[in-house]
N, CA, C and O atoms as CSV, one atom per row, in Angstrom:
chain,resi,resn,atom,element,x,y,z
A,1,UNK,N,N,-38.493,2.125,-38.337
A,1,UNK,CA,C,-37.561,1.629,-37.118
A,1,UNK,C,C,-38.448,1.581,-35.411
A,1,UNK,O,O,-38.762,0.631,-34.693
A,2,UNK,N,N,-38.628,3.126,-35.257
A,2,UNK,CA,C,-39.057,3.138,-33.940
A,2,UNK,C,C,-37.840,3.236,-32.925
A,2,UNK,O,O,-37.970,3.054,-31.715
A,3,UNK,N,N,-36.935,3.467,-33.401
A,3,UNK,CA,C,-35.896,3.718,-32.188
A,3,UNK,C,C,-35.494,5.281,-32.278
A,3,UNK,O,O,-35.357,6.056,-33.224
A,4,UNK,N,N,-35.378,5.389,-31.012
A,4,UNK,CA,C,-34.967,6.984,-31.071
A,4,UNK,C,C,-34.032,7.323,-29.619
A,4,UNK,O,O,-34.136,6.768,-28.525
A,5,UNK,N,N,-33.015,8.525,-30.069
A,5,UNK,CA,C,-32.161,8.645,-28.832
A,5,UNK,C,C,-32.698,8.625,-27.552
A,5,UNK,O,O,-33.785,9.114,-27.244
A,6,UNK,N,N,-31.789,7.956,-26.681
A,6,UNK,CA,C,-32.000,7.859,-25.252
A,6,UNK,C,C,-32.805,6.286,-24.944
A,6,UNK,O,O,-32.879,5.697,-23.866
A,7,UNK,N,N,-33.369,5.855,-26.319
A,7,UNK,CA,C,-33.948,4.473,-25.810
A,7,UNK,C,C,-32.652,3.503,-25.808
A,7,UNK,O,O,-31.677,3.611,-26.552
A,8,UNK,N,N,-32.902,2.354,-24.621
A,8,UNK,CA,C,-31.895,1.450,-24.295
A,8,UNK,C,C,-32.602,0.123,-24.722
A,8,UNK,O,O,-33.799,-0.146,-24.620
A,9,UNK,N,N,-31.519,-0.699,-25.258
A,9,UNK,CA,C,-31.977,-2.396,-25.831
A,9,UNK,C,C,-30.709,-2.985,-25.704
A,9,UNK,O,O,-29.586,-2.481,-25.688
A,10,UNK,N,N,-31.083,-4.104,-25.621
A,10,UNK,CA,C,-30.177,-5.234,-25.455
A,10,UNK,C,C,-29.355,-5.306,-26.827
A,10,UNK,O,O,-29.726,-4.947,-27.944
A,11,UNK,N,N,-28.391,-5.752,-26.517
A,11,UNK,CA,C,-27.359,-5.613,-27.568
A,11,UNK,C,C,-28.159,-6.863,-29.170
A,11,UNK,O,O,-28.189,-6.647,-30.382
A,12,UNK,N,N,-28.592,-7.901,-28.461
A,12,UNK,CA,C,-28.938,-9.168,-29.341
A,12,UNK,C,C,-30.375,-8.716,-29.917
A,12,UNK,O,O,-30.795,-9.591,-30.674
A,13,UNK,N,N,-31.362,-7.507,-29.786
A,13,UNK,CA,C,-32.248,-6.955,-30.191
A,13,UNK,C,C,-31.583,-5.932,-31.195
A,13,UNK,O,O,-32.056,-5.787,-32.322
A,14,UNK,N,N,-30.467,-5.217,-30.761
A,14,UNK,CA,C,-30.076,-4.328,-31.739
A,14,UNK,C,C,-29.349,-5.145,-32.788
A,14,UNK,O,O,-29.170,-4.588,-33.871
A,15,UNK,N,N,-28.985,-6.155,-32.658
A,15,UNK,CA,C,-28.179,-7.095,-33.755
A,15,UNK,C,C,-29.352,-7.412,-34.661
A,15,UNK,O,O,-29.314,-7.168,-35.867
A,16,UNK,N,N,-30.553,-8.044,-33.965
A,16,UNK,CA,C,-31.887,-8.285,-34.764
A,16,UNK,C,C,-32.201,-7.321,-35.666
A,16,UNK,O,O,-32.368,-7.422,-36.882
A,17,UNK,N,N,-32.264,-6.395,-34.967
A,17,UNK,CA,C,-32.707,-4.859,-36.140
A,17,UNK,C,C,-31.940,-4.265,-37.385
A,17,UNK,O,O,-32.464,-3.608,-38.285
A,18,UNK,N,N,-30.474,-4.644,-37.271
A,18,UNK,CA,C,-29.065,-4.440,-37.805
A,18,UNK,C,C,-29.703,-5.341,-39.158
A,18,UNK,O,O,-29.920,-5.090,-40.343
A,19,UNK,N,N,-29.895,-6.747,-38.086
A,19,UNK,CA,C,-30.148,-7.645,-39.736
A,19,UNK,C,C,-31.477,-7.754,-40.671
A,19,UNK,O,O,-31.642,-8.321,-41.751
A,20,UNK,N,N,-32.451,-6.926,-39.770
A,20,UNK,CA,C,-33.623,-6.867,-40.611
A,20,UNK,C,C,-33.959,-5.804,-41.264
A,20,UNK,O,O,-34.905,-5.774,-42.052
A,21,UNK,N,N,-32.973,-4.516,-40.911
A,21,UNK,CA,C,-33.142,-3.143,-41.603
A,21,UNK,C,C,-31.912,-2.947,-42.579
A,21,UNK,O,O,-32.004,-2.448,-43.701
A,22,UNK,N,N,-30.994,-3.311,-42.117
A,22,UNK,CA,C,-29.403,-3.149,-42.842
A,22,UNK,C,C,-28.965,-1.678,-42.345
A,22,UNK,O,O,-28.211,-1.117,-43.140
A,23,UNK,N,N,-29.218,-1.108,-41.445
A,23,UNK,CA,C,-29.049,0.508,-41.016
A,23,UNK,C,C,-27.491,0.138,-40.454
A,23,UNK,O,O,-27.185,-0.848,-39.782
A,24,UNK,N,N,-26.742,1.047,-40.851
A,24,UNK,CA,C,-25.401,0.907,-40.609
A,24,UNK,C,C,-25.282,1.385,-38.411
A,24,UNK,O,O,-25.872,2.370,-37.968
A,25,UNK,N,N,-24.616,0.637,-37.687
A,25,UNK,CA,C,-24.905,0.484,-36.390
A,25,UNK,C,C,-23.292,0.990,-35.952
A,25,UNK,O,O,-22.339,0.380,-36.438
A,26,UNK,N,N,-23.072,2.125,-35.020
A,26,UNK,CA,C,-21.872,2.117,-34.562
A,26,UNK,C,C,-22.030,2.024,-33.217
A,26,UNK,O,O,-22.980,2.688,-32.802
A,27,UNK,N,N,-21.078,1.090,-31.943
A,27,UNK,CA,C,-21.180,1.051,-31.119
A,27,UNK,C,C,-19.739,1.841,-30.311
A,27,UNK,O,O,-18.618,1.535,-30.715
A,28,UNK,N,N,-19.908,2.899,-29.117
A,28,UNK,CA,C,-19.272,3.792,-28.874
A,28,UNK,C,C,-18.721,3.118,-27.616
A,28,UNK,O,O,-19.543,2.355,-27.108
A,29,UNK,N,N,-17.661,3.189,-27.040
A,29,UNK,CA,C,-16.981,2.944,-26.055
A,29,UNK,C,C,-16.743,3.859,-24.908
A,29,UNK,O,O,-16.599,3.651,-23.703
A,30,UNK,N,N,-16.744,4.923,-25.628
A,30,UNK,CA,C,-16.118,6.156,-24.723
A,30,UNK,C,C,-17.372,7.257,-24.629
A,30,UNK,O,O,-17.647,7.950,-25.609
A,31,UNK,N,N,-17.992,7.346,-23.576
A,31,UNK,CA,C,-19.057,8.487,-23.263
A,31,UNK,C,C,-18.725,9.715,-23.855
A,31,UNK,O,O,-19.444,10.194,-24.732
A,32,UNK,N,N,-17.585,10.336,-23.413
A,32,UNK,CA,C,-17.535,11.674,-23.638
A,32,UNK,C,C,-17.738,11.702,-25.362
A,32,UNK,O,O,-18.491,12.357,-26.082
A,33,UNK,N,N,-16.876,10.850,-25.600
A,33,UNK,CA,C,-16.642,11.256,-27.602
A,33,UNK,C,C,-18.328,10.735,-28.009
A,33,UNK,O,O,-19.038,11.420,-28.745
A,34,UNK,N,N,-18.758,9.521,-27.439
A,34,UNK,CA,C,-20.025,9.690,-28.058
A,34,UNK,C,C,-21.127,10.939,-27.982
A,34,UNK,O,O,-22.087,10.999,-28.750
A,35,UNK,N,N,-20.851,11.932,-26.942
A,35,UNK,CA,C,-22.012,12.771,-26.693
A,35,UNK,C,C,-21.238,14.097,-27.465
A,35,UNK,O,O,-21.884,15.120,-27.691
A,36,UNK,N,N,-20.039,14.000,-27.782
A,36,UNK,CA,C,-19.782,15.438,-28.010
A,36,UNK,C,C,-19.418,15.604,-29.562
A,36,UNK,O,O,-18.800,16.635,-29.824
A,37,UNK,N,N,-19.659,14.888,-30.454
A,37,UNK,CA,C,-18.905,14.939,-31.720
A,37,UNK,C,C,-20.134,13.856,-32.784
A,37,UNK,O,O,-20.622,12.769,-32.474
A,38,UNK,N,N,-20.338,14.674,-34.073
A,38,UNK,CA,C,-21.257,13.941,-34.681
A,38,UNK,C,C,-20.128,12.558,-35.434
A,38,UNK,O,O,-18.898,12.511,-35.402
A,39,UNK,N,N,-21.107,11.562,-36.063
A,39,UNK,CA,C,-20.483,10.561,-36.352
A,39,UNK,C,C,-19.793,10.968,-37.822
A,39,UNK,O,O,-19.303,9.930,-38.268
A,40,UNK,N,N,-19.638,11.726,-38.452
A,40,UNK,CA,C,-19.399,11.923,-39.672
A,40,UNK,C,C,-17.995,12.762,-39.327
A,40,UNK,O,O,-17.224,12.863,-40.281
A,41,UNK,N,N,-17.613,13.323,-38.176
A,41,UNK,CA,C,-16.640,13.967,-38.088
A,41,UNK,C,C,-15.949,12.566,-36.789
A,41,UNK,O,O,-14.841,12.806,-36.309
A,42,UNK,N,N,-16.332,11.860,-36.554
A,42,UNK,CA,C,-15.423,10.444,-35.931
A,42,UNK,C,C,-14.847,9.633,-36.877
A,42,UNK,O,O,-13.774,9.048,-36.735
A,43,UNK,N,N,-15.636,9.595,-37.946
A,43,UNK,CA,C,-15.212,8.771,-39.161
A,43,UNK,C,C,-13.908,9.382,-39.680
A,43,UNK,O,O,-12.839,8.839,-39.960
A,44,UNK,N,N,-14.270,10.591,-39.729
A,44,UNK,CA,C,-13.212,11.484,-40.564
A,44,UNK,C,C,-11.835,11.379,-39.530
A,44,UNK,O,O,-10.759,10.981,-39.978
A,45,UNK,N,N,-11.997,11.762,-38.173
A,45,UNK,CA,C,-11.113,11.689,-37.275
A,45,UNK,C,C,-10.158,10.256,-37.102
A,45,UNK,O,O,-8.944,10.213,-36.903
A,46,UNK,N,N,-10.916,9.341,-37.216
A,46,UNK,CA,C,-10.108,7.970,-36.877
A,46,UNK,C,C,-10.380,7.276,-38.186
A,46,UNK,O,O,-11.114,6.289,-38.245
A,47,UNK,N,N,-9.802,7.783,-39.199
A,47,UNK,CA,C,-9.991,6.936,-40.590
A,47,UNK,C,C,-9.014,6.446,-40.602
A,47,UNK,O,O,-9.103,5.379,-41.210
A,48,UNK,N,N,-7.841,6.674,-40.170
A,48,UNK,CA,C,-6.619,6.166,-40.568
A,48,UNK,C,C,-6.225,5.068,-39.450
A,48,UNK,O,O,-5.246,4.348,-39.649
A,49,UNK,N,N,-6.826,4.972,-38.532
A,49,UNK,CA,C,-6.664,4.355,-36.991
A,49,UNK,C,C,-8.011,2.752,-37.446
A,49,UNK,O,O,-9.215,2.734,-37.703
A,50,UNK,N,N,-7.033,1.760,-37.343
A,50,UNK,CA,C,-7.615,0.203,-37.257
A,50,UNK,C,C,-9.224,0.349,-37.007
A,50,UNK,O,O,-9.486,1.420,-36.459
A,51,UNK,N,N,-10.230,-0.371,-37.243
A,51,UNK,CA,C,-11.164,-0.288,-36.583
A,51,UNK,C,C,-11.413,-0.533,-35.336
A,51,UNK,O,O,-12.070,0.122,-34.527
A,52,UNK,N,N,-10.589,-1.975,-35.168
A,52,UNK,CA,C,-10.315,-2.265,-34.174
A,52,UNK,C,C,-9.226,-1.500,-32.641
A,52,UNK,O,O,-8.941,-2.037,-31.570
A,53,UNK,N,N,-8.959,-0.467,-33.033
A,53,UNK,CA,C,-8.414,0.457,-32.256
A,53,UNK,C,C,-8.772,1.674,-32.111
A,53,UNK,O,O,-8.148,2.591,-31.577
A,54,UNK,N,N,-10.139,1.680,-32.759
A,54,UNK,CA,C,-11.067,3.227,-32.355
A,54,UNK,C,C,-11.831,3.154,-31.057
A,54,UNK,O,O,-11.919,2.036,-30.549
A,55,UNK,N,N,-12.382,4.146,-30.461
A,55,UNK,CA,C,-13.221,4.452,-29.441
A,55,UNK,C,C,-14.087,3.933,-29.894
A,55,UNK,O,O,-14.822,3.861,-28.909
A,56,UNK,N,N,-14.926,3.212,-31.148
A,56,UNK,CA,C,-16.118,2.874,-31.598
A,56,UNK,C,C,-16.315,1.950,-32.599
A,56,UNK,O,O,-15.435,1.940,-33.460
A,57,UNK,N,N,-17.108,1.270,-32.712
A,57,UNK,CA,C,-16.552,-0.161,-33.845
A,57,UNK,C,C,-18.044,-0.354,-34.372
A,57,UNK,O,O,-19.021,-0.002,-33.709
A,58,UNK,N,N,-18.123,-0.951,-35.635
A,58,UNK,CA,C,-19.512,-1.243,-36.364
A,58,UNK,C,C,-19.795,-2.362,-35.584
A,58,UNK,O,O,-18.989,-3.159,-35.104
A,59,UNK,N,N,-21.184,-2.351,-35.485
A,59,UNK,CA,C,-21.595,-3.816,-34.677
A,59,UNK,C,C,-21.273,-5.146,-35.207
A,59,UNK,O,O,-21.162,-6.052,-34.381
A,60,UNK,N,N,-21.104,-5.412,-36.458
A,60,UNK,CA,C,-20.778,-6.498,-37.064
A,60,UNK,C,C,-19.732,-7.052,-36.496
A,60,UNK,O,O,-19.705,-8.202,-36.058
A,61,UNK,N,N,-18.309,-5.804,-36.467
A,61,UNK,CA,C,-17.045,-6.355,-36.067
A,61,UNK,C,C,-17.045,-6.266,-34.644
A,61,UNK,O,O,-16.289,-7.034,-34.050
A,62,UNK,N,N,-17.833,-5.379,-33.904
A,62,UNK,CA,C,-17.766,-5.794,-32.288
A,62,UNK,C,C,-18.447,-7.331,-32.097
A,62,UNK,O,O,-17.721,-8.063,-31.424
A,63,UNK,N,N,-19.272,-7.743,-32.403
A,63,UNK,CA,C,-19.434,-9.117,-32.445
A,63,UNK,C,C,-18.859,-9.921,-33.008
A,63,UNK,O,O,-18.713,-10.937,-32.327
A,64,UNK,N,N,-18.446,-9.965,-33.952
A,64,UNK,CA,C,-17.180,-10.869,-34.062
A,64,UNK,C,C,-16.012,-10.628,-33.380
A,64,UNK,O,O,-15.291,-11.588,-33.653
A,65,UNK,N,N,-15.587,-10.094,-32.852
A,65,UNK,CA,C,-14.088,-9.746,-32.072
A,65,UNK,C,C,-14.667,-10.431,-30.832
A,65,UNK,O,O,-14.235,-11.567,-30.631
A,66,UNK,N,N,-15.557,-9.955,-29.969
A,66,UNK,CA,C,-16.213,-10.416,-29.017
A,66,UNK,C,C,-16.354,-12.261,-29.140
A,66,UNK,O,O,-15.925,-13.201,-28.470
A,67,UNK,N,N,-16.827,-12.182,-29.836
A,67,UNK,CA,C,-16.991,-14.115,-29.998
A,67,UNK,C,C,-15.617,-14.649,-30.327
A,67,UNK,O,O,-15.241,-15.639,-29.700
A,68,UNK,N,N,-14.700,-14.033,-31.375
A,68,UNK,CA,C,-13.553,-14.873,-31.376
A,68,UNK,C,C,-13.085,-14.874,-29.807
A,68,UNK,O,O,-13.103,-15.937,-29.186
A,69,UNK,N,N,-12.683,-13.701,-29.205
A,69,UNK,CA,C,-12.161,-13.312,-28.217
A,69,UNK,C,C,-12.633,-13.820,-26.682
A,69,UNK,O,O,-11.955,-13.855,-25.655
A,70,UNK,N,N,-13.923,-14.170,-26.874
A,70,UNK,CA,C,-14.938,-14.595,-26.041
A,70,UNK,C,C,-16.072,-15.857,-26.405
A,70,UNK,O,O,-17.253,-15.513,-26.443
A,71,UNK,N,N,-15.792,-17.073,-26.629
A,71,UNK,CA,C,-16.540,-17.874,-27.367
A,71,UNK,C,C,-17.964,-17.912,-26.264
A,71,UNK,O,O,-18.970,-18.420,-26.759
A,72,UNK,N,N,-18.040,-17.563,-25.275
A,72,UNK,CA,C,-19.128,-17.492,-24.008
A,72,UNK,C,C,-19.994,-16.341,-24.221
A,72,UNK,O,O,-21.185,-16.392,-23.911
A,73,UNK,N,N,-19.414,-15.220,-24.776
A,73,UNK,CA,C,-20.114,-14.187,-24.939
A,73,UNK,C,C,-21.401,-14.244,-25.150
A,73,UNK,O,O,-21.691,-15.092,-25.994
A,74,UNK,N,N,-22.531,-13.514,-24.592
A,74,UNK,CA,C,-23.735,-13.408,-25.148
A,74,UNK,C,C,-24.299,-11.956,-25.159
A,74,UNK,O,O,-24.339,-11.450,-24.038
A,75,UNK,N,N,-24.719,-11.219,-26.124
A,75,UNK,CA,C,-25.133,-10.404,-26.448
A,75,UNK,C,C,-26.450,-9.962,-25.993
A,75,UNK,O,O,-26.829,-8.792,-26.050
A,76,UNK,N,N,-27.301,-11.182,-25.430
A,76,UNK,CA,C,-28.435,-11.019,-24.778
A,76,UNK,C,C,-28.249,-10.252,-23.469
A,76,UNK,O,O,-29.196,-9.800,-22.827
A,77,UNK,N,N,-26.715,-10.114,-23.048
A,77,UNK,CA,C,-26.685,-9.672,-21.219
A,77,UNK,C,C,-25.767,-8.191,-21.342
A,77,UNK,O,O,-25.088,-7.708,-20.436
A,78,UNK,N,N,-25.944,-7.664,-22.640
A,78,UNK,CA,C,-25.366,-6.122,-22.906
A,78,UNK,C,C,-26.518,-5.126,-23.521
A,78,UNK,O,O,-27.380,-5.136,-24.399
A,79,UNK,N,N,-26.060,-4.376,-22.642
A,79,UNK,CA,C,-26.966,-3.143,-22.814
A,79,UNK,C,C,-26.657,-1.978,-23.574
A,79,UNK,O,O,-25.542,-1.480,-23.423
A,80,UNK,N,N,-27.561,-1.405,-24.459
A,80,UNK,CA,C,-26.987,-0.457,-24.999
A,80,UNK,C,C,-27.713,1.214,-25.158
A,80,UNK,O,O,-28.937,1.085,-25.143
A,81,UNK,N,N,-27.463,2.121,-25.245
A,81,UNK,CA,C,-28.079,3.095,-25.171
A,81,UNK,C,C,-28.195,4.180,-26.816
A,81,UNK,O,O,-27.098,4.509,-27.266
A,82,UNK,N,N,-28.974,4.482,-27.307
A,82,UNK,CA,C,-29.034,5.092,-28.563
A,82,UNK,C,C,-28.546,6.579,-28.521
A,82,UNK,O,O,-29.015,7.511,-27.867
A,83,UNK,N,N,-27.972,6.571,-28.990
A,83,UNK,CA,C,-27.167,8.296,-28.818
A,83,UNK,C,C,-27.795,9.094,-29.867
A,83,UNK,O,O,-28.326,10.143,-29.503
A,84,UNK,N,N,-27.829,8.764,-31.181
A,84,UNK,CA,C,-28.593,9.465,-32.077
A,84,UNK,C,C,-28.791,8.563,-33.396
A,84,UNK,O,O,-28.201,7.530,-33.711
A,85,UNK,N,N,-29.855,9.310,-34.104
A,85,UNK,CA,C,-29.638,8.565,-35.735
A,85,UNK,C,C,-29.795,9.377,-36.786
A,85,UNK,O,O,-30.274,10.490,-36.570
A,86,UNK,N,N,-29.436,9.006,-38.109
A,86,UNK,CA,C,-29.614,10.176,-38.911
A,86,UNK,C,C,-29.169,9.231,-40.360
A,86,UNK,O,O,-29.413,8.058,-40.643
A,87,UNK,N,N,-28.604,10.037,-40.920
A,87,UNK,CA,C,-28.112,9.482,-42.221
A,87,UNK,C,C,-26.652,9.751,-42.562
A,87,UNK,O,O,-26.303,10.799,-42.018
A,88,UNK,N,N,-25.564,9.123,-43.342
A,88,UNK,CA,C,-24.553,9.659,-43.830
A,88,UNK,C,C,-24.535,9.427,-45.453
A,88,UNK,O,O,-25.011,8.379,-45.890
A,89,UNK,N,N,-24.073,10.249,-46.203
A,89,UNK,CA,C,-23.995,10.308,-47.448
A,89,UNK,C,C,-22.917,9.213,-48.159
A,89,UNK,O,O,-21.880,9.335,-47.507
A,90,UNK,N,N,-22.811,8.681,-48.711
A,90,UNK,CA,C,-21.757,7.948,-49.043
A,90,UNK,C,C,-21.885,7.810,-50.952
A,90,UNK,O,O,-22.873,7.843,-51.686
A,91,UNK,N,N,-20.153,7.623,-51.304
A,91,UNK,CA,C,-20.187,7.434,-52.731
A,91,UNK,C,C,-19.987,6.061,-53.343
A,91,UNK,O,O,-19.090,5.236,-53.173
A,92,UNK,N,N,-20.944,6.049,-54.013
A,92,UNK,CA,C,-20.273,4.686,-54.654
A,92,UNK,C,C,-20.446,5.000,-56.352
A,92,UNK,O,O,-21.519,5.112,-56.946
A,93,UNK,N,N,-18.925,5.116,-57.006
A,93,UNK,CA,C,-18.901,5.430,-58.115
A,93,UNK,C,C,-19.185,6.830,-58.118
A,93,UNK,O,O,-18.654,7.632,-57.350
A,94,UNK,N,N,-20.099,7.135,-59.067
A,94,UNK,CA,C,-20.212,8.540,-59.493
A,94,UNK,C,C,-22.084,8.961,-58.523
A,94,UNK,O,O,-22.849,9.908,-58.710
A,95,UNK,N,N,-22.168,8.033,-57.767
A,95,UNK,CA,C,-23.472,8.536,-57.351
A,95,UNK,C,C,-23.658,8.442,-55.597
A,95,UNK,O,O,-23.098,7.575,-54.926
A,96,UNK,N,N,-24.370,9.292,-55.143
A,96,UNK,CA,C,-24.161,9.779,-53.562
A,96,UNK,C,C,-25.579,9.313,-53.464
A,96,UNK,O,O,-26.573,9.655,-54.104
A,97,UNK,N,N,-25.385,8.260,-52.297
A,97,UNK,CA,C,-26.316,7.668,-51.924
A,97,UNK,C,C,-26.594,7.808,-50.177
A,97,UNK,O,O,-25.687,7.509,-49.401
A,98,UNK,N,N,-27.725,8.215,-49.757
A,98,UNK,CA,C,-27.996,8.178,-48.187
A,98,UNK,C,C,-28.036,6.793,-47.531
A,98,UNK,O,O,-28.671,5.870,-48.041
A,99,UNK,N,N,-27.268,6.651,-46.262
A,99,UNK,CA,C,-27.208,5.327,-45.350
A,99,UNK,C,C,-27.738,5.766,-44.202
A,99,UNK,O,O,-27.218,6.668,-43.546
A,100,UNK,N,N,-28.940,5.094,-43.829
A,100,UNK,CA,C,-29.231,5.459,-42.108
A,100,UNK,C,C,-28.074,4.799,-41.623
A,100,UNK,O,O,-27.310,4.003,-42.169
A,101,UNK,N,N,-28.109,5.441,-40.144
A,101,UNK,CA,C,-27.053,4.727,-39.457
A,101,UNK,C,C,-27.871,5.391,-37.749
A,101,UNK,O,O,-28.676,6.264,-37.426
A,102,UNK,N,N,-26.931,4.191,-36.984
A,102,UNK,CA,C,-27.451,4.626,-35.463
A,102,UNK,C,C,-26.369,4.452,-34.643
A,102,UNK,O,O,-25.742,3.415,-34.862
A,103,UNK,N,N,-25.923,5.220,-33.685
A,103,UNK,CA,C,-25.056,5.336,-32.768
A,103,UNK,C,C,-25.406,5.297,-31.370
A,103,UNK,O,O,-25.923,6.274,-30.829
A,104,UNK,N,N,-25.106,4.017,-30.634
A,104,UNK,CA,C,-25.006,3.691,-29.683
A,104,UNK,C,C,-23.822,3.797,-28.661
A,104,UNK,O,O,-22.690,3.658,-29.124
A,105,UNK,N,N,-23.978,4.046,-27.224
A,105,UNK,CA,C,-23.317,3.873,-26.601
A,105,UNK,C,C,-23.208,2.365,-25.619
A,105,UNK,O,O,-24.255,1.973,-25.103
A,106,UNK,N,N,-22.116,1.683,-25.430
A,106,UNK,CA,C,-22.132,0.437,-24.940
A,106,UNK,C,C,-22.200,0.826,-23.635
A,106,UNK,O,O,-21.645,1.870,-23.290
A,107,UNK,N,N,-23.001,-0.087,-22.587
A,107,UNK,CA,C,-23.259,0.106,-21.289
A,107,UNK,C,C,-22.859,-0.999,-20.595
A,107,UNK,O,O,-22.567,-0.779,-19.420
A,108,UNK,N,N,-22.747,-2.288,-21.037
A,108,UNK,CA,C,-22.415,-3.066,-20.498
A,108,UNK,C,C,-23.223,-3.938,-19.786
A,108,UNK,O,O,-24.330,-3.404,-19.731
A,109,UNK,N,N,-23.242,-5.024,-19.203
A,109,UNK,CA,C,-24.166,-6.232,-19.084
A,109,UNK,C,C,-25.335,-5.620,-17.724
A,109,UNK,O,O,-25.066,-5.244,-16.582
A,110,UNK,N,N,-26.353,-5.701,-18.272
A,110,UNK,CA,C,-27.382,-5.661,-17.140
A,110,UNK,C,C,-27.716,-4.116,-16.460
A,110,UNK,O,O,-28.295,-3.848,-15.408
A,111,UNK,N,N,-27.020,-3.078,-17.650
A,111,UNK,CA,C,-27.218,-1.615,-17.201
A,111,UNK,C,C,-28.749,-1.099,-17.521
A,111,UNK,O,O,-29.088,0.048,-17.229
C-alpha cells in the first residue's frame, strides 16, 4: 500500500484505498487514546460499547454515520494521520487468519 505512520491524507483517498485493498481501517477521535494503546487492547476494552459510542470507529461506519447526519458531508475536506498499521489475528470457525489494518487519527477539515 505504501502508507506509513505519520502520513497524512484526505479521508476520500483513505476510503479509496480501503475499497481497493480491503484492509480494516479505524478512525480515532481522541489523540491521547490513539497514541497510547494498541488497537487490540482498544478493541478489547471497548468490546461491550456500541461502535457509535466509542472514541474510535471503523471507516465505513464513520462514513455512513456522517452521511446520515450531514448530507453535505464531504470526505475530501477531512484529513487523517496514520498512527500505525499492522495485522490483527481473527478467528473464523477454527481458522486463525491475519487481517491487515490501519489506525488513523481524525484531524478534521484541512489540517
